[in-house]
C-alpha positions as CSV (number, residue, x, y, z in Angstrom):
1,M,-27.8,53.7,74.8
2,F,-26.1,50.6,73.2
3,D,-22.7,50.1,73.5
4,K,-21.7,48.1,70.2
5,I,-23.7,46.9,67.0
6,L,-23.3,44.1,64.5
7,I,-23.8,45.4,61.1
8,A,-25.5,41.8,59.1
9,N,-24.5,44.0,55.8
10,R,-21.7,45.1,53.5
11,G,-20.5,48.0,51.0
12,E,-22.0,51.2,51.3
13,I,-24.6,50.8,53.4
14,A,-22.5,48.9,56.1
15,C,-20.2,51.9,55.8
16,R,-23.4,54.2,56.6
17,V,-24.3,52.9,59.3
18,I,-20.1,52.8,60.7
19,R,-20.7,56.7,60.1
20,T,-23.9,57.2,62.7
21,C,-22.4,54.7,65.3
22,R,-18.9,56.5,65.3
23,H,-20.9,59.9,65.9
24,L,-22.7,58.4,68.8
25,G,-19.5,56.9,70.1
26,I,-21.0,53.3,69.5
27,K,-18.7,50.6,68.8
28,T,-19.0,48.7,65.7
29,V,-19.2,44.8,64.4
30,A,-18.5,43.9,60.8
31,V,-19.1,40.7,59.4
32,Y,-17.4,39.7,56.0
33,S,-16.9,36.9,53.5
34,E,-13.9,35.7,51.4
35,A,-14.5,37.8,48.8
36,D,-15.1,41.2,51.2
37,A,-11.6,40.2,53.6
38,D,-10.7,44.0,52.6
39,A,-13.6,45.7,52.1
40,L,-14.0,48.9,53.5
41,H,-16.7,48.5,55.4
42,V,-13.8,45.2,57.2
43,R,-11.3,48.1,57.6
44,E,-13.5,51.2,59.2
45,A,-15.1,48.8,61.6
46,D,-14.0,48.2,65.2
47,E,-14.0,44.7,64.9
48,K,-14.6,41.7,62.2
49,V,-16.1,38.6,62.0
50,F,-15.4,35.8,59.1
51,I,-19.2,34.3,58.2
52,G,-18.0,32.3,55.2
53,P,-17.6,32.1,52.1
54,P,-17.9,34.6,48.9
55,P,-22.0,33.2,47.6
56,A,-24.6,35.3,50.0
57,T,-26.0,31.8,50.1
58,Q,-23.2,31.0,51.8
59,S,-22.4,33.6,54.3
60,Y,-24.6,36.8,54.3
61,L,-27.6,34.9,54.2
62,L,-26.9,32.8,57.1
63,I,-28.9,33.8,60.5
64,D,-27.5,31.4,62.5
65,R,-23.5,32.9,61.6
66,I,-25.1,36.6,62.3
67,V,-26.5,35.6,66.1
68,E,-23.2,33.4,66.7
69,A,-20.8,36.5,65.7
70,C,-23.3,38.5,67.8
71,R,-22.4,35.9,70.7
72,Q,-18.3,36.4,70.2
73,T,-18.2,39.8,70.5
74,G,-20.5,40.5,72.6
75,A,-22.9,43.0,69.7
76,Q,-25.9,44.0,72.0
77,A,-28.1,44.9,68.5
78,V,-28.0,44.3,65.2
79,H,-28.6,47.0,62.3
80,P,-29.6,44.8,58.9
81,G,-28.8,47.5,56.5
82,Y,-31.0,47.1,53.4
83,G,-30.9,43.8,51.1
84,F,-29.7,40.3,52.4
85,L,-31.5,39.5,55.9
86,S,-33.1,43.4,56.5
87,E,-36.7,41.8,55.6
88,K,-36.7,38.5,57.5
89,E,-39.1,37.5,59.8
90,A,-37.0,34.9,60.4
91,F,-34.4,37.1,61.6
92,Q,-35.9,39.3,63.5
93,K,-36.9,36.2,65.6
94,A,-33.6,34.5,66.2
95,L,-32.3,37.7,67.3
96,A,-34.9,37.9,69.4
97,A,-34.6,34.6,71.1
98,A,-30.9,35.5,71.5
99,G,-31.4,38.7,73.3
100,I,-30.2,40.9,70.9
101,T,-32.1,43.8,69.7
102,F,-32.7,44.2,65.8
103,I,-32.8,47.5,64.7
104,G,-36.2,47.6,62.6
105,P,-39.7,46.6,63.2
106,D,-41.0,43.6,64.6
107,A,-41.4,40.2,63.0
108,H,-44.9,41.0,63.1
109,A,-44.8,43.8,60.6
110,I,-42.4,42.5,58.6
111,Y,-44.7,39.6,57.6
112,A,-47.7,41.0,57.5
113,M,-46.1,43.8,55.2
114,G,-43.6,41.4,53.5
115,D,-46.7,39.7,51.6
116,K,-48.2,41.8,48.7
117,I,-51.4,40.1,48.8
118,E,-51.6,40.6,52.5
119,S,-50.3,43.8,52.8
120,K,-52.9,45.4,50.2
121,K,-55.8,43.7,52.3
122,L,-54.6,45.4,55.5
123,A,-54.1,48.7,53.7
124,Q,-57.6,48.6,52.4
125,A,-59.2,47.9,55.7
126,A,-56.7,51.2,57.2
127,G,-58.5,53.4,55.2
128,V,-55.0,53.7,52.3
129,S,-55.9,53.5,48.8
130,T,-55.3,50.7,46.4
131,V,-55.3,49.6,42.8
132,P,-58.3,47.7,41.9
133,G,-57.4,44.3,41.4
134,H,-58.3,40.6,43.0
135,L,-56.1,40.1,45.9
136,A,-55.9,36.5,46.0
137,A,-53.7,34.1,44.3
138,I,-54.7,33.6,40.7
139,P,-55.1,29.6,40.6
140,N,-54.3,29.2,36.2
141,A,-54.3,30.9,33.5
142,G,-58.2,30.8,32.1
143,E,-58.7,32.5,35.5
144,A,-56.2,35.2,35.0
145,V,-58.3,36.2,31.7
146,K,-61.3,36.0,33.3
147,I,-60.3,38.6,36.5
148,A,-58.2,40.9,33.9
149,R,-61.3,41.4,32.2
150,Q,-63.4,42.0,35.1
151,I,-61.0,44.9,36.4
152,G,-60.4,45.7,32.6
153,Y,-57.2,46.0,30.7
154,P,-54.2,47.0,30.8
155,V,-53.5,45.1,34.1
156,M,-50.3,44.2,35.6
157,I,-49.6,40.2,36.9
158,K,-47.2,40.3,39.6
159,A,-45.8,37.8,42.0
160,S,-46.6,37.9,46.1
161,A,-43.4,37.3,47.0
162,G,-41.9,39.8,44.3
163,G,-39.6,42.4,44.6
164,G,-36.9,44.0,42.6
165,G,-39.1,43.6,39.5
166,K,-38.9,40.1,39.3
167,G,-42.8,38.4,38.2
168,M,-44.0,41.0,37.1
169,R,-45.7,41.3,33.6
170,I,-48.2,43.9,31.7
171,A,-50.9,42.4,29.7
172,Y,-53.0,44.6,27.4
173,N,-55.5,41.5,25.7
174,D,-56.0,37.8,26.5
175,N,-53.4,36.2,24.8
176,E,-50.8,38.7,26.8
177,A,-52.2,37.5,30.1
178,K,-52.1,33.9,29.4
179,E,-48.7,34.3,28.8
180,G,-48.3,36.6,31.0
181,F,-49.5,34.4,33.7
182,V,-46.7,31.7,33.2
183,S,-43.8,33.6,33.1
184,A,-44.8,36.1,36.6
185,T,-45.6,32.7,37.9
186,N,-42.1,30.5,36.7
187,E,-40.2,33.9,37.1
188,A,-41.8,34.1,41.2
189,K,-41.1,29.9,41.6
190,S,-37.7,30.1,40.9
191,S,-36.9,33.8,42.4
192,F,-38.6,33.2,45.8
193,A,-39.8,29.9,45.6
194,D,-43.0,30.9,45.8
195,D,-45.6,31.0,42.7
196,R,-48.8,33.1,43.5
197,V,-49.5,35.7,41.7
198,F,-52.6,38.1,41.9
199,I,-53.9,40.7,39.0
200,E,-54.5,44.6,39.6
201,K,-54.9,47.7,37.3
202,Y,-52.1,48.7,35.7
203,V,-51.6,53.0,36.0
204,E,-51.0,54.3,32.8
205,E,-48.0,57.3,33.1
206,P,-47.4,56.1,36.8
207,R,-44.9,58.1,39.1
208,H,-43.6,56.2,41.6
209,I,-43.8,58.4,44.4
210,E,-42.8,56.6,48.1
211,I,-43.1,58.1,52.0
212,Q,-40.7,58.0,54.6
213,L,-41.8,57.1,57.6
214,I,-40.3,56.7,61.2
215,A,-42.0,55.8,64.0
216,D,-40.8,54.7,67.7
217,G,-42.3,51.9,70.1
218,H,-44.7,54.6,72.3
219,G,-47.4,55.1,69.7
220,N,-45.5,57.9,67.7
221,C,-45.2,58.3,63.6
222,L,-43.8,60.9,61.3
223,Y,-44.2,60.9,57.8
224,L,-40.6,62.3,56.4
225,W,-42.1,63.9,53.2
226,E,-41.9,61.6,49.9
227,R,-39.3,60.5,47.5
228,E,-40.0,60.3,43.5
229,C,-38.5,57.1,42.2
230,S,-40.0,57.2,39.3
231,I,-36.7,56.9,37.1
232,Q,-36.5,52.9,36.6
233,R,-34.9,50.9,34.7
234,R,-36.3,47.4,34.3
235,H,-38.2,48.1,37.7
236,Q,-34.9,49.0,39.7
237,K,-34.1,52.6,40.5
238,V,-31.6,54.9,38.8
239,I,-32.4,58.7,40.2
240,E,-34.0,59.7,43.4
241,E,-35.0,62.8,44.4
242,A,-37.2,64.4,47.1
243,P,-39.5,66.0,47.2
244,S,-40.8,65.2,43.9
245,P,-41.7,67.7,41.6
246,F,-45.4,66.4,41.1
247,L,-47.1,66.7,43.7
248,D,-48.7,69.8,45.6
249,A,-49.1,70.0,49.4
250,R,-52.8,68.4,49.6
251,T,-51.7,65.4,48.0
252,R,-48.3,65.2,49.7
253,K,-50.3,65.4,53.1
254,A,-53.1,62.7,52.3
255,M,-50.2,60.4,51.3
256,G,-48.2,61.0,54.6
257,E,-50.9,60.7,56.5
258,Q,-52.6,57.5,54.8
259,A,-49.2,56.2,55.3
260,V,-48.5,56.4,58.9
261,A,-52.3,54.7,59.1
262,L,-51.1,52.1,57.7
263,A,-48.2,51.9,59.7
264,K,-49.9,52.2,62.8
265,A,-52.2,49.6,62.1
266,V,-49.4,46.8,62.6
267,K,-48.1,48.9,65.4
268,Y,-45.0,49.9,62.7
269,K,-41.8,51.1,64.5
270,S,-38.0,52.1,63.4
271,A,-37.8,53.6,59.7
272,G,-39.7,52.3,56.8
273,T,-41.2,53.2,53.6
274,V,-44.6,53.1,51.9
275,E,-44.4,53.2,48.2
276,F,-47.1,54.3,45.9
277,I,-48.2,54.8,42.3
278,V,-49.7,58.0,41.6
279,D,-51.5,58.9,38.4
280,K,-51.6,62.3,35.4
281,D,-54.0,63.4,38.1
282,R,-52.0,62.9,41.2
283,N,-54.4,60.4,42.5
284,F,-52.3,57.6,44.3
285,Y,-52.4,53.8,44.9
286,F,-50.5,51.9,47.9
287,L,-47.9,49.2,46.4
288,E,-46.2,48.0,49.0
289,M,-44.4,49.0,52.3
290,N,-40.4,48.3,52.8
291,T,-40.2,47.7,56.5
292,R,-36.5,48.8,56.3
293,L,-34.0,51.1,55.3
294,Q,-34.2,52.3,51.7
295,V,-31.0,52.6,49.2
296,E,-32.6,56.5,48.7
297,H,-32.6,57.0,52.2
298,P,-30.0,60.2,52.0
299,V,-31.9,62.5,50.3
300,T,-34.9,62.8,52.4
301,E,-32.0,63.5,55.5
302,L,-30.9,66.4,53.1
303,I,-34.0,68.0,53.1
304,T,-35.3,67.4,56.9
305,G,-31.6,67.5,58.6
306,L,-32.3,64.2,59.7
307,D,-29.9,61.3,60.5
308,L,-32.4,58.1,59.7
309,V,-29.8,56.0,61.0
310,E,-29.5,57.8,64.1
311,L,-33.4,57.6,64.8
312,M,-33.8,53.9,63.9
313,I,-30.8,52.8,66.6
314,R,-32.5,55.6,69.4
315,V,-35.9,54.2,68.5
316,A,-34.5,50.3,69.0
317,A,-32.7,51.2,72.6
318,G,-36.5,52.3,73.8
319,E,-36.3,55.9,73.2
320,K,-38.9,58.2,71.8
321,L,-38.8,59.9,68.9
322,P,-37.2,63.6,69.7
323,L,-39.3,65.4,67.4
324,Q,-43.4,65.8,66.5
325,Q,-44.7,66.2,62.5
326,K,-45.2,70.1,63.2
327,D,-41.1,69.7,63.5
328,V,-40.3,67.9,60.5
329,K,-38.9,70.4,57.9
330,L,-38.7,70.3,54.0
331,D,-36.0,72.8,53.1
332,G,-34.2,72.6,49.5
333,W,-33.9,69.7,47.0
334,A,-32.4,66.8,47.3
335,M,-31.1,64.3,44.2
336,E,-29.5,60.6,44.3
337,A,-27.6,59.1,41.4
338,R,-26.9,55.3,41.9
339,L,-23.4,54.7,40.0
340,Y,-22.9,51.1,38.9
341,A,-20.0,49.4,37.8
342,E,-22.0,48.6,34.3
343,D,-21.6,49.6,30.3
344,P,-24.1,51.4,29.7
345,F,-22.8,51.3,25.6
346,R,-23.3,47.5,26.0
347,N,-26.5,47.4,27.3
348,F,-25.4,48.0,31.2
349,L,-23.8,44.2,31.2
350,P,-22.3,44.5,34.8
351,S,-18.3,45.4,34.7
352,T,-15.7,43.3,37.4
353,G,-12.4,44.2,38.1
354,R,-10.0,46.7,40.0
355,L,-11.3,50.2,40.7
356,V,-7.3,51.4,39.2
357,K,-8.3,54.8,40.2
358,Y,-11.1,56.3,42.4
359,R,-11.8,59.9,43.3
360,E,-14.8,61.6,45.0
361,P,-16.1,64.5,44.4
362,E,-14.9,66.8,47.4
363,P,-17.8,66.4,49.5
364,G,-19.7,68.9,51.3
365,A,-23.2,71.0,52.0
366,D,-24.2,70.1,48.6
367,V,-22.2,67.1,47.5
368,R,-22.5,63.9,49.5
369,V,-20.9,60.6,48.8
370,D,-22.0,57.1,50.4
371,T,-19.7,54.4,49.5
372,G,-18.6,50.7,50.1
373,V,-15.0,50.7,47.9
374,Y,-11.8,52.4,47.9
375,E,-8.6,53.3,45.4
376,G,-7.5,49.4,44.8
377,G,-10.1,47.8,45.6
378,E,-12.0,44.9,43.6
379,I,-15.9,45.3,42.4
380,S,-16.7,41.4,43.0
381,M,-19.2,39.5,40.7
382,F,-20.7,38.2,44.0
383,Y,-22.5,41.0,45.0
384,D,-24.5,44.3,43.2
385,P,-21.9,46.5,41.2
386,M,-22.7,49.7,43.2
387,I,-19.8,51.9,43.3
388,A,-21.3,54.8,45.0
389,K,-24.8,56.8,45.9
390,L,-24.0,60.6,44.5
391,C,-25.8,62.6,46.0
392,S,-26.3,66.6,45.1
393,Y,-28.3,69.1,47.3
394,G,-29.9,72.8,46.7
395,R,-32.3,75.8,47.3
396,T,-34.2,74.7,44.5
397,R,-34.8,71.7,41.6
398,D,-32.6,72.9,38.7
399,Q,-29.3,73.9,41.3
400,A,-29.6,70.1,42.4
401,I,-29.7,69.4,38.9
402,E,-26.9,71.5,37.9
403,R,-24.9,70.7,41.2
404,M,-25.3,67.2,40.6
405,R,-24.2,67.6,36.8
406,R,-20.5,68.7,37.8
407,A,-20.1,66.3,40.5
408,L,-20.6,63.5,37.9
409,D,-18.2,65.4,36.1
410,E,-15.9,65.5,39.2
411,F,-16.2,61.1,39.7
412,Y,-13.0,60.0,38.3
413,V,-13.2,56.2,37.7
414,R,-11.4,54.0,36.1
415,G,-10.6,50.1,35.9
416,V,-14.2,49.1,35.0
417,S,-16.9,50.3,33.1
418,H,-19.3,52.5,34.7
419,N,-22.9,54.4,34.3
420,V,-21.8,57.7,34.3
421,P,-21.9,58.9,30.8
422,F,-25.9,57.3,31.7
423,L,-26.6,59.2,34.6
424,A,-25.5,62.7,32.6
425,A,-28.1,61.8,29.9
426,L,-30.7,61.4,32.1
427,M,-29.1,64.8,34.0
428,A,-29.6,66.6,31.1
429,H,-32.6,65.6,29.2
430,P,-35.1,68.0,28.5
431,R,-37.9,66.0,29.8
432,F,-35.9,65.0,33.0
433,V,-35.3,68.9,33.8
434,A,-38.7,69.9,33.2
435,G,-40.0,67.2,35.5
436,R,-42.4,65.2,33.1
437,L,-41.2,61.9,34.7
438,T,-42.9,58.6,34.4
439,T,-41.8,55.1,35.4
440,N,-41.6,54.4,31.6
441,F,-39.5,57.8,31.1
442,I,-36.1,55.4,30.5
443,A,-37.4,52.9,28.2
444,E,-39.6,55.5,26.3
445,E,-36.3,58.3,25.8
446,F,-33.7,55.3,25.6
447,K,-35.6,53.0,22.8
448,G,-33.0,50.2,22.0
449,G,-30.5,51.1,24.8
450,F,-28.3,53.5,25.4
451,S,-25.3,55.2,22.9
452,A,-23.0,57.9,22.6
453,A,-25.9,59.4,20.6
454,H,-28.1,60.2,24.0
455,L,-25.1,62.1,25.5
456,P,-25.8,66.3,26.1
457,P,-24.0,68.0,22.8
458,R,-20.8,69.2,24.2
459,D,-19.7,72.5,23.1
460,P,-16.1,71.8,21.2
461,A,-14.6,75.4,21.7
462,I,-15.1,74.8,25.3
463,L,-13.0,71.6,25.1
464,A,-11.1,72.9,22.9
465,A,-9.8,75.5,24.7
466,V,-9.2,73.4,27.9
467,A,-6.5,71.1,25.3
468,A,-5.0,74.0,24.8
469,V,-4.9,75.6,28.1
470,A,-3.5,71.8,29.2
471,D,-0.9,71.6,26.3
472,R,0.4,75.5,27.6
473,V,0.6,74.5,31.2
474,Q,2.7,71.4,30.1
475,G,4.7,73.2,27.6
476,H,5.9,76.2,29.6
477,R,7.1,73.3,32.1
478,A,8.7,71.9,29.0
479,G,10.1,75.3,27.9
480,A,8.3,75.4,24.7
481,V,5.5,77.9,23.9
482,H,3.5,78.6,20.9
483,D,0.5,81.0,20.5
484,A,-1.4,79.5,17.8
485,R,-2.6,76.0,18.0
486,V,-4.9,73.4,16.2
487,V,-6.8,71.3,18.5
488,M,-7.7,67.6,16.6
489,L,-10.6,67.4,18.4
490,N,-11.5,63.5,17.4
491,R,-9.3,64.7,14.4
492,A,-11.9,67.3,13.3
493,P,-9.5,70.7,13.3
494,I,-10.1,73.9,15.6
495,E,-7.9,76.8,15.3
496,V,-7.1,78.5,19.1
497,A,-4.7,81.5,20.2
498,I,-4.3,81.3,23.1
499,A,-2.3,84.1,25.8
500,G,-1.7,84.2,29.3
501,S,0.1,81.9,32.1
502,G,0.1,81.1,35.5
503,R,-4.4,80.5,36.7
504,Q,-5.4,83.3,33.9
505,F,-5.4,82.4,30.2
506,T,-7.7,83.5,27.1
507,V,-8.5,81.2,24.6
508,E,-9.6,82.9,21.0
509,T,-11.6,80.5,18.2
510,G,-14.3,80.3,16.1
511,G,-15.3,84.2,16.5
512,R,-15.6,83.8,20.5
513,R,-13.0,84.9,23.1
514,L,-13.1,82.5,26.8
515,E,-11.6,83.9,29.5
516,I,-10.5,81.0,31.9
517,E,-9.2,80.6,35.7
518,T,-7.6,77.1,36.6
519,G,-4.7,76.2,38.6
520,W,-4.4,72.7,37.1
521,S,-1.2,71.1,36.8
522,P,0.1,68.1,34.6
523,G,-1.2,64.9,36.1
524,E,-4.1,65.9,37.8
525,P,-7.1,63.8,36.5
526,L,-9.6,67.1,37.0
527,L,-9.0,70.5,35.6
528,R,-10.9,72.6,37.2
529,A,-11.7,75.8,35.8
530,T,-13.9,79.0,36.1
531,I,-14.8,79.9,31.5
532,D,-16.0,82.9,31.3
533,R,-17.5,82.8,35.3
534,Q,-19.0,79.2,34.8
535,P,-17.5,76.9,37.1
536,V,-16.2,73.6,34.6
537,V,-14.8,70.3,35.4
538,V,-13.1,68.4,33.0
539,Q,-11.5,64.8,33.2
540,V,-8.0,64.9,32.0
541,D,-6.3,61.8,30.9
542,T,-3.3,61.4,28.4
543,A,-3.5,59.3,25.8
544,G,-0.1,59.4,23.6
545,S,0.9,62.8,22.6
546,G,-2.5,64.1,23.2
547,W,-5.5,63.9,25.3
548,R,-8.7,62.4,26.6
549,L,-11.3,64.8,27.4
550,I,-14.2,63.6,29.9
551,H,-16.9,66.1,30.2
552,A,-20.9,66.1,30.9
553,G,-20.2,61.8,30.5
554,G,-19.0,62.2,26.7
555,Q,-14.9,61.7,25.9
556,A,-12.8,63.3,23.2
557,E,-9.9,62.6,22.0
558,A,-8.0,66.1,21.6
559,L,-4.5,66.6,20.0
560,V,-2.8,70.0,20.0
561,L,-0.3,70.8,16.9
562,T,1.2,74.3,15.8
563,P,-0.5,74.9,12.4
564,R,2.4,73.4,10.8
565,Q,2.8,70.2,12.4
566,A,-1.4,70.4,11.6
567,E,-0.7,70.2,8.0
568,L,1.3,67.0,8.0
569,Y,-1.2,65.7,10.3
570,A,-3.7,66.1,8.0
571,L,-2.0,63.7,5.5
572,M,-1.1,61.0,7.6
573,P,-3.3,57.9,7.0
574,V,-6.6,57.3,9.1
575,K,-5.3,53.4,11.1
576,A,-8.2,51.6,10.2
577,A,-10.1,49.2,13.2
578,P,-9.2,45.6,13.7
579,D,-11.6,43.5,11.9
580,T,-13.5,41.2,14.7
581,S,-15.8,39.9,12.7
582,K,-14.6,36.4,12.4
583,F,-14.4,36.4,16.3
584,L,-16.7,35.7,19.5
585,L,-15.5,38.6,21.7
586,S,-16.4,38.2,25.7
587,P,-18.9,41.4,26.1
588,M,-17.7,41.4,29.9
589,P,-15.4,40.4,32.6
590,G,-17.1,37.0,34.1
591,L,-16.6,33.3,33.9
592,L,-16.7,31.4,30.9
593,A,-19.7,28.8,32.1
594,S,-20.1,26.6,28.7
595,V,-19.6,26.9,25.6
596,A,-22.0,24.3,23.3
597,V,-20.2,24.5,20.2
598,S,-17.0,22.8,19.2
599,E,-14.3,23.1,15.8
600,G,-15.5,22.8,12.3
601,Q,-18.8,22.8,13.9
602,E,-21.5,24.7,11.4
603,V,-23.7,27.6,13.1
604,K,-26.9,28.9,12.6
605,A,-27.8,32.6,13.3
606,G,-29.2,33.0,16.5
607,E,-28.2,29.3,17.3
608,A,-26.3,29.9,21.2
609,L,-22.1,29.6,20.7
610,A,-21.0,30.5,24.7
611,V,-22.9,31.5,27.9
612,V,-20.6,34.1,30.1
613,E,-21.5,34.6,33.9
614,A,-21.1,37.8,35.9
615,M,-22.4,39.0,38.8
616,K,-24.7,35.7,39.5
617,M,-25.8,36.6,36.1
618,E,-26.2,33.9,32.9
619,N,-25.5,35.9,29.3
620,V,-25.9,33.6,26.4
621,L,-23.5,34.8,23.5
622,R,-25.3,34.1,20.1
623,A,-24.2,33.7,16.2
624,V,-25.1,37.2,14.5
625,Q,-24.8,35.0,11.2
626,D,-24.1,31.3,9.9
627,G,-20.5,30.2,9.9
628,T,-18.3,27.2,10.8
629,V,-16.1,27.5,14.1
630,K,-12.6,27.4,13.3
631,V,-10.6,27.6,16.5
632,L,-11.7,27.5,20.3
633,H,-9.7,30.3,22.1
634,A,-11.3,29.9,25.2
635,K,-12.4,26.4,27.7
636,P,-15.5,26.3,30.2
637,G,-14.0,27.5,33.1
638,D,-11.7,30.9,32.4
639,N,-12.0,33.8,33.8
640,L,-12.3,36.1,30.8
641,K,-11.7,39.6,30.0
642,V,-13.9,42.3,28.0
643,D,-13.8,41.4,24.4
644,Q,-11.3,38.2,25.2
645,K,-11.6,35.9,21.9
646,I,-13.4,32.9,23.2
647,L,-13.3,31.4,19.3
648,E,-13.2,32.0,15.9
649,F,-14.8,31.2,12.8
650,A,-13.6,30.8,9.2
């Protein structure tokens, strides 16, 4: 076994690997860029090595610096995590040349599975079901149309070296095939420096289901069941679960055996994942193989009881797998939700900044949090904006969903925007609960983007009761207790009558009687309670003389008044929101990369005004109507906050 392992990664996956190494008694080395000097993975590792400036191309992607860090620290092996260098054949070869073990597959397997065209040919040779298509690079748009007609529309035009949803276009006719070829080729060239594309049949009503594998260097290869990864936005996974609510035992076994056959064909060892596309009739087709640990591996660990990182380390050290296929259990159901620093109400624009408050749900047998952040830390503009992976477990799928919904209520994040409201809406969606999933789920159910209208309906009586209890607890401390109250919930009056003290309260409202038990104290961010014997968690923030209550992804402003105060409150005018129509505001925190206009210039609707750069993405801001630029309030190079003024119109 190894004495010291270097982790060639950052964030939550680096922390995840450190956790297993600590359990095994193995010392760890973290590498870090300037932006990650105070990162959690750096704090948790036994040693740390600085490797360069914030951009990954100048730090985490430099093979020579990783190898040198191993030499400096005496690390005998490297775990690559996922992303960065995890699937780079050259990285495995460089480590091998330096006498350092790569905790992953051999270079041959990485190469064979890294090219989508070649991997599909290998899959066909291994007897793996593949999507009908043309597995050679397409030379031009005319040939793309010809091949698409032969296969039959709709077709998918895909970059051979692609990944992460880049270089992919769906075509339903000749014109779309021509346009799709050009777009996919250009995107592939700019993203991967490889403009080869191929065409295959597009599977309608598709599900994305993947098989987790683990193999050793002694000829043993096991499949650890499947993960359903169909809930995706722009080809990026959002929710994963294990097992799939769609597969039957026969299909599960067939997919697992084909995945093993493919792995054995390339003499695969370590953890890996074979991804399939599955149609409405449970026909499945090989998509690609990921020769690394997956982001969503925790759901597999929860239903099997296995530690995939530990198995990867043991396999890399030359050990045999400690179990056979018949020993792999499938116990219960697990969900994973990816928490990102992004604003779902603004088309998921990235959000950077400091985590002013950060409290995770309490971990246990039914909740797991994998993260690389901490309260007071920064979400950097240089890397993936993931805050955490939140996992839930239950004996059944319904239990796992219900526990996830409560865990989302318990996740308290302030300082950056986050996608918890969107995740809560997904978990409560009737179609998701029913398991009727496809990769088009989000596009179909959230047409036009996400808004507060998509959030699960909140019970006003519950929120009014929570506000009344919070007010009474605080009132006891202030020496003022009133039984009859009026809760202004988003300015709508709800009359309540509250009784009780200590931990036990009764609230009557609208003909309902709610029995509430809570040990909440003023200042605590979470009000945990049982209401009519059902667990409820509400986030409670002070907002002026009232409360901001956040539950099930939505929020409500609550002001608790006496009846006389409510009468007077009704007479007060509503403060009008400021008129911002004459300003161009930054929709996100970021760098003002450029300004395309000058003071006094006339602009037309749709004309580009400025470019804001955030999370390595450029966002072009355009005029929504004709006008004249009056004043420029910011200049290129400025760091902008959300809603900061960039320019003003006359």
